[in-house]
N, C-alpha and C positions, 0 to 999 in steps of 0.2 A: 838262693832259692826267697832268703827273708831279703835281700834287696830290692826282688825285681816286686814283693807283696808293698813294698813300701814307694816305689818307682809308679807303680801302675794308679793308685789312686792320687798321686799328686801329676798324673800325664791327662788323667780324667778332670781334676780339677784344673787343670790351663784351659784343657779345650774347653771346657764349660764355660770357663772365665771370659777366653778369647769369645766364643757365641753370645754371649751374653754383652759383648762391646759392639756386634756386628748388629745392623739393621736394615732393612731394604725400604726405598723412597718410591714409591707409587707412581708414576706418570701424573695419576690424578690427584696429587695432594702436596703439600706444603707440608714441609716437618722443621721444629722447633726442638734443639737440643737443650735440657734445661737442669740448672743446677743450681738446687738451693732456693727456687725460684728466678731465677735469672737466667735470661737470652743467655746462652754460650755459642750458638752456632743456627743459624738458618741457611735450612739446604731447600731449592727447588727444583733441580735437576732430577730428575727418576736416576736409580742407581743403588750402589751401595754405600753406605755412612756407619760410622764409625761414635762410641761414646766410653766414658768411663764407664765399669762396672758400678753399679750399688752408689752410685756417684749421682750420675746424670741420668735425666729420662727425657723419653721423648714424646712427642707433642703434633699430633698429625692432626693438619686441618684441608678442606676443602678445596682443590684447586679450580674444580669445574664451577659452573654459575649455578648458582641457589635463585629460588625462588621465593616470593613472601606477599602472600595475602593478607591486607589491608584492613581492620576493621572499618565495617560500618558507619559516617559518620554525616551529620546532616550539616548542608553547608548554606549559607546566606549568599546569593549572586548578587549580581551590581543592580538587579531591575528588582530587587527584595523579595525574589521569589525563593523558598528555600527546595532543598533536594535531597535527596538520601543516597551518598553516593562512596562509594567502593573499590578500589585499584590492587592488579596486580604487578608486582614490582622483582626486576631480576639482577640480581647483585650477586658481585664476586668479591672475594679475601684479593687485594693487589699487595697487601705489606705486613705478611703474617707477624711481623716484630709491633710492629704499631697494633693490631689486632687481640695481641696478648694482653700489650696493657692497654687497653682498652676495657676491652671484655674478661679479663682474668681468666678463672679457670672455666669460668659458663658457656665457653666455646660460641658456638652457632647460635643455641635458643638465645643467648645471652645477647647476641650481635643483633639478632632477631625483634627482641623485646628492644631495642634501643632506637634501631630502625624504625618501627613501625610508625612511633610519635612525629619523625620526622615528615615521613611520604605525606601523614594527615596533614602539618600543618606545611607544609607545600601545597597539598590541593586546596587548602582554607585561600593561602595566599594568592595563589591563582584563580578560584573560580572565584573568588571575592571582587576581581576586578574587571569579569566577562558576563553579557549578558545570558539568559537561559537560552537564546535560542543557537549559542555558539557551543554549548553544551550539549543541550541535545540535537545536534546536527550531526550527521552522517562522516564528518571532517572533522576529527577533532585534535588533528595531529599534532599543531601547536600549543595546545595545551599541554596533551601529554610529555611535550618536551619540554616545555616551563616548566613542568613538576619535577620533570628529569632532573633539569639541570639544578636548581634547587635544591633537592634534593642530596643531589650528587655534591655540590657544595657544602652543605650540612653534617653531611656522613664524610669527608674524607681524612676527620679525625680518628676514627674507629678503624682505618688502616682498610676500608673497602671501599667498589667500587658501584655507584650504581648506574646498571647500562642501559634500562628502558623500566617504565611505567604506562602500563595501558588501562585505563577507564574501564573498570567492567559492568557496571550497576550506576545509574544515574535514573531514579525513579522519585517519583513525588511523594509526601510524608503521608502516610494513611489518613491522616485529618483533611489531607486537602485535595486525595482524591475524588472523594463523593463531590464537592462541587466543581472541579474540574472536569467531573465527567458531565456534571447537567449542564455546565458552561457550553460545553462540546455537542448535547445532547440539543440545547436552546440553537445554535450555533446551525446547527444539519438541518432544525424543522425550521428554521426562518429562510434556507438555501431551499427547502423543498418547496415551501410555502412560495419564495419566489418565482420559482421555476414551473409549479402549477399555475399562478398567477398568468406568466407567461404564454404559456400553453395554452389554458382558457382564451386568451386575445389572440393568439394565432390562429385558433380552434373558432372565433367568431370572424374574426376578419376572413375566412375560409368560407364560412358559412353564406355570409353576407356575400362575398362574390362567389359563390355557387347559387342563392337564392336571384341575384341579380343576372345572372348568365340563363339561370331558368327563364324568369322575365322576358328578355329578351331575346330569347330561344323561341319560346312561347308565342310572344308578340309577331315576330318576323313569319313562324310558320303560319298561324294565322292570315296574318297580311297574306304571303302567298298564295293560303288555301281559298282567301277571296277572290284573289287575281287568278287561281286556276279557274275557279268555281265560275266565277266571271265571262272568262275565255269559254269556258263549257257553255254554258246559260247560250253565251252568242252565238256561238258553232252550233247548238239544238237549236236555235229558234231560227237561224239560219239553214238548215236542215229543214225544218218546219217550213219556213216562206217558199223554198224551192220544190218541196211537197208538195204544200197548197197549190203552187202554179203551175206544175203538172198534172196535179189530179182532187180538186178542190174535193169532189163527194167522198175521196179516200182519207181526206186528211180530218172533213168532217166526221165521219165512222170512226174512227181512232181516238178521236178529242172525244167521242160519246162514249168508248167503250171505260176509257179514263178515267169521267163523269161517272158512270157506273161503281166502276168498283170502289171510288172514293165514296161515294154517299152510303153504298150497302155495305160498309165494311161494317162489322161489329163493333159494338161498342159506340157506333155514331147516333144521333137522335133522330127521332122517331120523325118521318116525314109524311104530308097526306097529297095525294097528287092526284087528281082527274087522271080515270085511264084512258083517253082519248090527249093528253098533255101530250107537248110537242117531246117533252123528254124523253117519251118513250116510241117515241116515233120511230126508232130503229126496230124497237121491238115487235111493235104494230105491225110493219112492214112484211108483207110476204117474201116480198123479194129482198128484206134486210135494207132498205133503200129510205132516206128521210121521205118526208111526206111532202110533196110540193109545197111553196109558199102561192 
């Protein structure tokens, strides 16, 4: 019975010691087994791992792709324009041993603090060799790939790989915005003035063409009216001549009635005639005939 009392604690101690020597490696991480600050084992495959209890420690690092939002920087471009630029980088740990030796116990945060100036320096180097049109264009794949390649080369000693770099912001500095907006406004106003001038010129041409068409149409209409009026007068005179030839008395009668109508119309000047004037011959004749000559 006394022996069991000694054996049970020993078994528990051995079990606890055995459990403390076993650890699990997740598929999303890399593991280093450290002993007195030195790397004794590197494990990148998921499964069970073993260490010496109380002497060795397990350090875990992400094996997934990580992201880094760079600090905004003011870059001077090839055409001497200045832009506020920042970027987003994706990176991953490729060699946990080199990573540990480079950043020490600082881990991911220390790596990002060292990677950020590398990204910024690469951005300054690439953007300083191109004009602003290339940076502000929609297709900036070549620029971002160049920044990625430089950052990848310079960060290889950290045991990491820069997978991708994307420019997320390209803005003018605040002090340049007002001048840029004023220049853009002046350009738009100049374009508007040009459009207005061209519109007024086109309107003047249309108006002149319309006025010319009115004059031509009016002249043609008047010419046609005179022709029609002349033809009508000629036809009327022909009818009068024919009527006079058929019945001279009736023709003289109608001509007298027309003369009465025109002379006695309201508003005409006053006339003084003798009652027995030939002008009233048809009115003085009981039969409505003119006095015989």
